[in-house]
C-alpha positions, 0 to 999 in steps of 0.5 A, spaced: 496 504 500 496 497 500 498 493 507 500 487 510 495 484 515 501 481 519 503 488 521 497 489 526 495 495 530 497 492 536 504 490 535 508 490 542 513 495 540 507 500 538 503 499 544 510 500 549 511 507 545 503 509 546 504 507 553 510 512 554 506 517 550 500 516 554 504 519 560 507 524 556 500 527 553 498 529 561 501 535 559 496 540 560 498 544 554 496 538 550 490 536 554 487 543 553 485 541 546 479 537 549 475 541 554 472 535 557 478 531 558 482 538 560 477 538 566 478 531 568 485 532 568 484 538 573 480 534 578 485 529 578 490 534 580 486 537 585 485 530 588 492 529 588 493 535 592 487 532 597 491 526 598 497 529 600 493 534 604 490 528 608 497 525 609 499 531 612 494 530 617 488 534 615 482 529 616 476 533 614 476 531 607 475 523 609 479 517 609 485 517 604 484 510 601 477 513 598 480 519 596 486 516 593 481 511 589 478 516 586 484 519 584 486 513 581 480 512 577 481 519 574 488 518 572 486 512 569 481 515 565 486 520 562 491 515 561 486 511 557 484 517 553 491 518 551 493 511 550 488 511 543 491 517 540 498 515 542 497 508 538 495 512 532 501 516 532 506 510 534 504 507 528 505 512 523 512 514 526 513 506 525 511 506 518 515 512 516 521 509 520 520 503 515 520 507 509 525 511 511 530 506 512 528 503 505 530 510 502 537 510 506 538 503 505 538 503 498 544 503 494 545 507 488 550 506 482 552 513 481 556 515 474 561 520 476 561 526 471 567 530 469 565 536 466 559 535 461 562 528 460 560 522 464 566 517 465 566 510 466 567 510 474 561 508 478 561 509 485 556 506 490 552 511 494 546 511 499 540 513 495 539 519 500 545 522 497 543 523 490 541 530 488 537 533 482 542 532 476 546 526 478 546 520 474 546 513 476 545 506 473 540 500 474 541 493 472 537 487 472 535 486 480 536 493 482 532 497 486 531 504 483 533 508 488 530 515 487 525 518 481 528 520 475 528 520 467 531 514 463 537 518 459 539 511 456 537 504 455 530 500 455 528 495 461 522 492 464 520 494 471 516 491 477 512 497 479 507 493 484 511 496 490 508 503 488 501 501 483 500 494 486 500 492 478 503 485 478 505 485 471 511 489 469 512 495 465 517 497 459 520 504 461 525 506 455 529 513 454 525 518 450 517 519 449 512 519 455 515 512 458 521 514 460 519 516 468 521 511 473 520 511 480 524 510 487 523 503 490 520 500 483 525 494 481 528 493 474 527 486 471 531 486 465 536 489 461 540 496 463 538 503 464 542 509 465 537 514 469 538 522 471 535 524 477 529 529 477 527 530 484 531 534 489 532 531 496 526 530 500 521 531 494 521 524 491 515 519 491 518 516 497 519 522 501 512 524 499 509 517 502 513 518 508 511 525 509 503 522 508 504 517 513 508 522 518 502 526 517 497 521 520 497 524 527 489 523 529 485 528 525 478 530 528 473 529 523 467 534 522 462 530 526 467 529 532 469 537 531 461 538 532 461 533 538 467 537 542 463 543 541 457 540 544 460 537 549 464 543 551 457 546 552 455 540 557 461 541 561 460 548 562 453 547 564 455 542 569 461 546 572 456 551 574 451 546 577 457 543 582 459 550 584 452 552 586 452 546 590 457 549 595 452 555 597 446 550 598 450 545 602 453 551 607 446 553 608 443 546 610 449 546 614 452 539 611 459 539 609 461 536 603 468 534 601 472 536 595 472 528 593 464 529 592 464 535 588 469 532 583 466 525 583 459 528 581 462 533 576 466 527 572 459 523 573 455 529 570 460 531 564 460 526 558 467 523 560 466 517 557 464 520 550 470 525 551 475 519 552 472 514 547 472 519 541 479 518 539 478 510 541 472 510 536 477 513 530 482 508 532 477 502 532 475 504 525 482 505 523 484 498 525 478 495 521 480 498 515 487 495 516 484 488 517 481 489 510 489 491 508 487 498 507 491 504 511 487 509 513 491 516 514 486 518 520 479 517 523 477 523 518 479 518 512 475 512 515 469 517 516 470 520 509 470 513 506 462 512 508 460 517 503 464 514 497 459 512 491 464 511 486 470 506 487 475 506 482 479 499 481 485 497 477 484 490 473 491 486 474 492 484 481 486 487 484 480 484 480 484 479 477 490 475 480 495 478 476 499 472 475 497 470 468 497 462 467 497 458 460 490 455 458 490 453 451 494 451 445 492 453 438 496 450 433 497 454 426 494 450 420 498 445 418 502 444 424 502 438 429 499 440 436 504 436 439 510 439 436 507 446 438 507 444 445 514 441 445 516 447 442 513 451 447 515 448 453 523 448 450 522 455 449 520 456 457 525 451 460 529 458 462 523 462 463 522 463 471 516 467 470 509 464 473 507 465 465 513 460 463 512 455 469 505 455 467 506 453 460 511 447 462 505 445 467 500 446 461 504 442 456 505 436 461 512 435 458 518 434 463 524 439 460 529 434 462 526 429 458 527 433 452 534 431 448 537 438 447 545 439 446 548 445 447 542 449 448 543 457 448 537 460 452 535 467 450 532 471 456 526 476 455 528 483 454 524 489 453 526 491 446 525 484 443 519 482 447 520 475 446 524 469 449 526 462 447 532 457 446 537 456 440 540 449 439 544 446 433 540 450 427 534 451 430 531 457 433 525 457 437 522 464 440 515 466 444 513 473 444 508 478 444 504 478 437 506 484 434 513 483 435 513 476 432 509 478 426 515 483 425 520 477 426 516 473 421 515 478 416 522 481 416 524 474 414 520 474 408 515 469 411 507 470 411 504 470 418 498 465 417 490 468 417 488 463 422 493 465 427 491 472 427 484 470 428 486 466 434 490 472 437 483 476 436 479 470 439 484 470 445 484 477 446 476 478 446 476 473 451 480 477 456 487 473 454 494 475 452 496 471 446 504 469 445 505 467 438 511 461 438 516 461 432 521 456 429 526 459 425 521 464 423 516 460 422 509 461 426 507 454 430 501 457 433 499 461 439 499 460 447 493 463 451 494 466 457 489 468 462 489 473 468 484 469 473 479 473 476 479 473 483 474 468 486 468 471 490 470 479 486 463 478 483 459 478 489 463 483 492 461 488 487 454 486 488 454 488 495 457 494 493 452 495 488 447 494 494 450 499 498 450 504 492 457 504 491 458 504 483 465 500 481 469 502 475 475 498 472 481 502 470 486 499 465 491 500 460 489 493 457 486 493 450 479 494 449 477 487 448 480 484 454 478 490 458 471 489 456 471 481 457 474 482 464 469 487 466 463 483 464 465 477 468 467 481 474 461 485 474 463 492 475 459 497 473 463 501 468 
């Protein structure tokens, strides 16, 4: 799970809730889980009664101020121990509430079913009202309300909210690429989706359950330490109890406050109170590195990792591909290729389209184009462009453009095929430019490797952690990126 650093651990709302829960957790039934802190709470309650006893007129237990200070110190010790644990739970509740709000606030364009037939009537309902078997429609710009299977249409979907992958993916009815996930966004075209999960079983519901389960789990080391501390506590209880006979024999009266102070000083109170704080500290450090740890147990487990699997796009690379070069086909003027590439990107709002215009160095407003018709990118054509007069300009994926050229009865240049292979082998993405179904050349897009990633992998290697890049890219591109980034496999 990815996190925004601005969502810090010590937000005002979380701290306020944690302070409130610190008092709620004074309940003995809760404190009983920690033997050390449970005995401290018993001592606190005894000191409270001693203070009340002194106020009632009993002077043999010393001054009220002395006893009240001891009571206050013990109470603050308990509250501090509770606060660290309550803070983790408050954060989990806040994250779960945010995810639940996303689920409930996402509208769904539900298609009404009459018998076994779909009707044209569409009702806007909350995504939480969808049940298994319902059908909804999503168009460009819509958030997919819940998990389902596409039963009609094809679309490009931004799944970065779920996978962290910035590049959109194609989802279409039929085959193994028909499933969609709630919380992702449709970027182009229109799809009809049938809900495949029952309420409470969607990916978003599972994420909510995961976050809500982030109440602090004890690590194996913490459990072992708790057993050891319990043994020490029992020993020191015996030590303090046996002092009374010795004091009576020596005719030296010892007030109750002295016994309790000695006992609390002897037992490892600090360790018992700081166990949860140590776990929270590890979770906070992970959060500063944009990683959400479900519990202190997860942080401890992270220390035993020896293999790290990393996605390529958006993790090892920046994710937004940029145009880096133009390769003109044989017999084509490079300036003409650049002009046509810029014209085909005039209505392209993607980072790739903007980078093509920037690299071309031509102001689109300076191009005199009368009555242009802009062709938007679709998952079906895998291309975009512009039509004006008797001219059609397209830019798109190599295989889609090749099919378009061959269907028009033209020949795809051998030199351009070599350029496409060269770009792919260098870790780039080729976009072929056509004018009236004739190849003009290729635009090279490069997914830039993040600055300092090589050095980070080197540090991981020295720590004994092996890095493995996982990607669905073509083998040539993957091999190039892997070598440049310095991953192990």
